[in-house]
C-alpha positions in Angstrom: -16.3 63.6 16.1 -14.9 64.6 12.8 -11.6 65.5 14.5 -11.1 61.8 15.3 -11.7 60.8 11.6 -9.3 63.3 10.0 -6.8 63.9 12.8 -5.0 67.3 12.6 -7.1 68.5 9.6 -10.0 70.2 11.3 -9.0 73.0 13.5 -12.0 72.7 15.7 -15.6 71.7 15.7 -18.5 73.3 17.6 -20.2 71.0 20.1 -23.9 71.0 20.7 -24.2 69.4 24.1 -27.9 68.3 23.6 -27.4 65.8 26.4 -27.1 68.6 29.0 -30.4 70.2 27.8 -32.2 66.9 27.9 -30.8 66.1 31.4 -31.9 69.5 32.7 -35.5 69.1 31.3 -35.8 65.6 32.8 -34.3 66.8 36.1 -36.8 69.7 36.2 -39.7 67.4 35.4 -38.7 64.9 38.1 -38.4 67.7 40.6 -41.8 69.2 39.6 -40.1 72.4 38.3 -40.6 71.9 34.6 -42.2 74.9 32.8 -43.5 74.8 29.3 -41.3 77.5 27.8 -38.3 78.1 25.5 -35.1 77.0 27.1 -31.8 78.4 25.8 -28.6 76.5 26.5 -25.5 78.5 25.6 -22.0 78.6 26.9 -23.1 79.4 30.5 -25.4 76.3 30.6 -22.8 74.1 28.8 -25.2 73.8 25.9 -22.5 74.6 23.3 -18.7 74.7 23.2 -15.6 73.8 21.2 -13.7 70.5 21.1 -10.7 70.1 23.2 -8.4 70.7 20.2 -6.9 67.2 20.8 -5.2 66.9 17.4 -4.8 70.6 16.5 -3.5 72.2 19.8 0.0 72.6 18.3 -1.3 74.0 15.0 -3.6 76.5 16.7 -1.2 77.5 19.4 -1.8 78.0 23.1 -2.0 81.8 22.7 -5.0 81.5 20.3 -6.6 78.8 22.5 -6.2 81.0 25.6 -7.8 83.9 23.6 -10.8 81.8 22.8 -11.1 80.5 26.4 -11.0 84.1 27.7 -13.7 85.1 25.2 -15.8 82.2 26.4 -15.3 83.3 30.0 -16.3 86.9 29.2 -19.4 85.6 27.5 -20.3 83.4 30.5 -19.7 86.2 33.0 -21.8 88.7 31.0 -18.9 91.0 30.2 -19.5 90.3 26.5 -23.2 90.3 25.4 -24.2 87.9 22.6 -27.5 88.6 20.9 
């Protein structure tokens, strides 16, 4: 990750967890449940996310990190709709 290269200089990076999408498709195929369709992997499916703020937690502050985590939880629960 870029965070590891320039420690403390990048506030966060977005993660694209392609591995989770690939695993799900393989799992569905092995179980005979694969369907030829568009699959969307968002926050709920752990397809995207943010880094763990390893080098910037102190810069961003726990209040802001908690705010982002609460937004993520609201998106996952459906309280906030993302189009």
